[in-house]
C-alpha positions in Angstrom: 266.0 -84.1 123.3 262.4 -85.0 122.3 261.4 -83.9 125.6 262.6 -80.5 125.6 261.2 -80.4 122.0 257.7 -81.3 122.8 257.8 -78.7 126.0 258.7 -76.0 123.5 256.2 -77.2 120.6 253.7 -77.0 124.2 255.3 -73.6 125.3 254.9 -72.5 121.2 251.3 -73.6 120.9 250.2 -72.0 124.4 251.8 -68.7 122.5 250.0 -68.8 119.5 246.1 -69.6 121.5 247.0 -66.6 123.7 248.0 -63.9 121.0 244.9 -65.0 119.1 242.4 -64.4 121.6 240.8 -60.9 122.0 240.9 -59.0 125.1 238.0 -56.3 126.4 238.2 -54.3 129.3 234.9 -52.6 130.5 235.0 -50.0 133.1 231.5 -49.2 134.6 229.9 -46.3 136.3 226.7 -47.4 138.7 224.6 -44.0 139.2 221.4 -45.9 141.0 220.5 -48.8 142.2 219.7 -51.8 139.7 217.8 -52.4 138.0 218.1 -49.8 135.8 215.3 -50.4 133.2 212.7 -52.1 132.6 211.5 -53.5 130.0 208.4 -51.5 129.5 210.1 -48.7 129.1 210.8 -46.8 125.8 214.3 -46.5 124.7 216.0 -44.2 121.9 219.3 -45.0 120.9 221.3 -41.8 119.5 223.5 -42.4 116.5 227.6 -41.2 117.6 229.9 -39.5 115.6 231.9 -41.8 113.3 235.3 -42.8 114.6 238.3 -41.6 113.1 241.7 -43.0 113.5 244.6 -40.4 112.7 243.7 -39.5 108.3 241.7 -42.4 108.6 238.0 -42.0 108.7 235.4 -44.6 108.9 232.2 -44.2 108.0 229.9 -45.5 109.6 230.8 -46.9 112.2 228.9 -44.6 114.6 225.7 -46.3 113.1 227.1 -49.5 113.4 227.8 -48.8 117.1 224.0 -48.2 117.5 222.8 -51.1 115.5 225.1 -53.6 117.5 223.5 -51.7 121.0 219.7 -52.3 119.5 220.8 -56.4 119.1 221.6 -56.1 122.5 218.4 -53.8 123.9 215.7 -55.6 121.5 215.9 -58.7 123.5 214.7 -57.0 126.8 212.3 -54.1 125.7 209.3 -54.3 123.7 210.0 -50.8 121.8 213.9 -49.5 121.2 214.5 -47.2 118.1 217.9 -45.8 116.5 218.3 -42.5 115.6 219.2 -41.9 111.7 222.2 -39.5 112.1 224.7 -38.2 114.2 223.4 -35.6 116.8 225.0 -33.7 119.3 224.1 -34.6 123.4 221.4 -31.9 123.0 219.5 -32.6 120.3 219.2 -36.3 120.8 217.8 -35.8 124.0 215.6 -33.5 122.7 214.5 -35.8 119.4 214.2 -38.7 122.4 211.9 -36.3 124.9 209.5 -35.1 121.5 208.8 -38.1 120.3 208.0 -39.8 124.4 210.5 -41.9 124.8 211.8 -42.7 128.5 215.0 -43.8 127.9 218.2 -42.1 125.7 221.1 -44.1 124.6 224.1 -42.4 124.2 226.9 -43.9 122.5 230.5 -42.4 121.5 233.5 -43.3 119.8 236.2 -42.5 121.7 238.8 -44.7 119.6 238.4 -47.0 116.5 241.5 -48.1 114.9 241.6 -50.9 112.3 244.6 -52.5 110.6 245.4 -55.4 107.7 246.4 -57.8 111.8 247.1 -60.5 110.1 250.0 -59.2 107.5 251.6 -56.2 109.7 250.7 -58.0 113.6 249.2 -54.5 114.9 245.8 -55.1 116.6 242.5 -53.7 116.3 241.3 -51.3 118.7 238.0 -50.0 119.7 237.1 -47.7 122.4 233.5 -46.5 123.3 231.8 -45.1 126.0 227.7 -45.3 126.3 225.6 -43.2 128.6 222.0 -44.7 129.2 220.1 -41.5 130.4 216.5 -40.9 131.9 214.9 -38.6 129.4 212.5 -36.9 131.5 215.1 -35.4 134.1 218.2 -35.7 132.0 220.0 -37.9 134.5 222.4 -39.6 134.0 221.6 -43.4 135.0 224.6 -45.7 134.5 228.0 -45.0 132.0 230.2 -48.1 130.8 233.5 -47.3 128.9 234.3 -50.5 126.6 237.8 -51.3 124.9 238.9 -53.7 122.5 241.8 -55.1 121.0 242.0 -57.8 118.5 244.0 -60.7 119.0 247.1 -60.7 116.8 246.0 -64.1 114.6 243.1 -63.0 112.8 243.0 -64.7 109.6 241.4 -62.1 108.0 238.2 -60.5 107.6 238.3 -58.6 111.5 237.5 -54.9 112.4 237.0 -53.2 115.6 233.1 -53.4 115.3 233.8 -57.2 116.1 235.1 -56.5 119.2 231.9 -54.7 120.9 229.0 -57.4 120.8 229.6 -59.6 123.6 230.9 -56.9 125.7 227.9 -54.6 125.3 225.2 -57.4 125.6 226.8 -58.2 129.1 226.4 -53.9 130.0 223.2 -54.3 128.3 221.8 -57.4 129.6 222.9 -56.2 133.7 220.7 -52.6 132.7 218.4 -54.9 133.9 219.6 -56.9 136.5 219.9 -56.7 140.4 223.3 -55.1 141.3 224.8 -58.9 142.0 225.3 -59.3 138.5 226.7 -55.7 137.1 229.9 -55.7 134.8 232.7 -54.9 135.8 236.1 -55.7 134.1 236.0 -58.8 131.6 239.1 -60.0 129.4 
């Protein structure tokens, strides 16, 4: 009887740990041979349109996504800047061209869902797309879609943007490395 209780407790603990873990899915589409980017290139990160889920708008989420990307790129290049406001692709490309940037990073929020997970058991979810574009030729060099879902036991204070830094950091790092280290899928 005690053995059965111990086994039940171990199984319950394992289920609790699994429920606490965030999950990520990274879908990568490589266009050219690695490395895609060089440290001497000048990078412009545009601002995504803010995320919306149903009737709920998330003001500032587009700029937040761009700031997360900035924190990853600044580790690899000397010059990287973020736009001030959302611009459609053609406008962002023209801004990058006029200001002398080599690379445009064009992020797009595809899904942004924030819940009080610790109270209602509904996980936060996020899905973003990031295009890497060579400015002078308007050529797509690489693209990634990152999806994240929070664990169920968040203990409060978690937001969709908290699901992005780790997978986006891996993606950005891989842009400066050989094909052998390209990001395919992580959980």
